[in-house]
C-alpha positions, -999 to +999 in steps of 0.1 A: -738+363-601-715+356-571-698+327-591-693+351-620-675+376-599-652+347-585-643+337-620-635+372-629-614+380-598-597+346-602-588+353-641-575+388-630-553+372-601-539+346-625-529+374-650-514+397-623-493+367-613-483+358-647-474+396-652-454+398-620-435+366-630-427+379-663-414+412-650-392+394-625-376+372-651-373+403-674-357+422-643-334+394-638-323+394-674-317+431-673-293+427-645-274+401-663-272+424-696-258+451-673-233+430-658-221+419-692-219+455-704-201+468-674-177+439-680-174+449-717-166+484-707-140+473-682-122+451-708-125+482-734-106+502-708-080+476-702-071+470-738-069+509-741-043+510-715-024+479-728-021+495-762-010+527-748+016+507-727+026+488-760+029+522-778+051+535-752+073+505-752+077+507-788+088+541-788+115+536-761+130+510-786 
């Protein structure tokens, strides 16, 4: 019976280790997604500023 408990605990340990590794990779991917989203927002703001500047320059002509 002790061997069975050791086997069950080993399987549970492997499952928990796999789950922790999966969540770690998922967390790293989420960080990259957040960085890309932040960069996209910054670029959108810069594009808006450039369009406004372009409109002002055209009005001056």
